[in-house]
C-alpha positions, 0 to 999 in steps of 0.5 A: 359693310362700311369701315366704321365697324372697326371703330368700336374695336379700337376706341377702348384703347383711348376710352379706358385711360380717359375713364380712369383719369376722369374717375379720379376727379369724381365722388366714389359713387359717381366714379364707380358708375362711370367706370363700370358703365363705360366698360360695359358699353365699350365691351358691348359695342366691340363685341357687336362689331365682331359679330357684325364682321363675322356675320357679314363674312358668313353671308359671303358663303353661298350656302348661308346666302341661300338659307337667307334667300339672298343673291350674291354678291351683296350690295355695298362694301364687303368684308374680306375673307381674311378679315371675316376669319379674324373676326370669327376667331376673336368672337370665339375667344370672347365667348370662351373668355366670358363663359369662363368668367361666368363659370368662375364667378358661379363656382367660387361663390357657391363654394364659399357660401357652402363653406360659410354655411357649414363652418360659421355662426350666423346672426342676421346677415353676419357670419362669424368664423372661428378663425384666429386669423383676422379677416372680414369681407362681404359675400354676394348672393341671396341673401348677401352675407358679411363674413368676419373671423373671430380674430378680426373681432378681437383685433378691434374695439366695439366702435371699430367693429361697428364701423367695419361692419357698416363698411361691409354692409355698404358693399352689399346694399350698394350691390358692389359685386355687380359692378365688379362682375360687369367689369370682369365680363367687359374685360373678358370681351376686350382686354384693353379695359383691364386698366379699369380694374384697380380704379373701380376697386378703389372707387367701390372701397371709397364708396363703402368708406363714406357710407360707413363714416355716415353710418357711425357719424364719425369719419375719424372712427371709420378711418381708424377702424379701416386702418387697424383692420388692414394692419391686422388682416392676413393675406387670404384668398377670397371668393370672386367679387367678395369685397373687403375693407382691408384691400386696395390702397388703404393709406390713401383711403384713410387719408381721404377720410381724415381730410376735410371735405372740400367745398361743394362748389369746388368738390370733384370738378371733372376735367372737361377735356377728359370728359369730352374725350370719353363722351366722344369715344362712347358716342362714336363706339355706339354710333359706329356699331349701330351704323354698321348694323343698319348697313348690313341690314340694308345689304341683306334686304337688297340681296333678298329683293333681287332673289324675289325678282 
């Protein structure tokens, strides 16, 4: 196996900061897709690289080679024993981390939905909890629900409540929880991608902010609703992947809503150098994983043909 198999393991160290910088220059929707998509691709390539390294190491064992009807040694560059052991350990750690992330998501969302179903008053997609503490969030699932406390409803006037609910509905309709889940799984596969958590959360909230402003037809109203809701909200634990208008850098989000939109020709011009770096990292990572897979496949075919002679 050639040495390019190591590239997908180190490229996230450069690609993640580049994606974070590039996302700052893009509209919220594009930024969310860029961050989540880049993270998932980088994590998939790094995990594939570990699997290829571990698999190549396993093929060096005579019992495994015999099962595959291969003659040892394999043709081409081989993975050393220590490198294969490290790859197996890292791959096992990735599998455990991903499994824990999936379990945490399923358990916490299921628990939250049971609590909401038993304690809330339901009307369409809205669930009102009889709780004086102001809070509101979008709870994923089938169907998705908007959870709001009676305290939050009392803290806002009718127009502000409409804007807040429009924000939470934007989270559900845009399936923003899927972006967070994808990034969480990517971070479990490669820790370097954790720097993208805050930028993705901000991009998703800004995406919902803009959707709420469009729904109520008033950017100042949306900004006021988000600001007042954040001031009234109390810190409270929420289910995994539950999104709320009161989280993240609220002053920055309010300022973005109150700012005059930039001209279309000058809006969100992405830095070309950073975009080129990120594109190069993504391309190299995918190409390296594919090339390593083809190289290993060729070595296996050669070893199997020698066995048949």
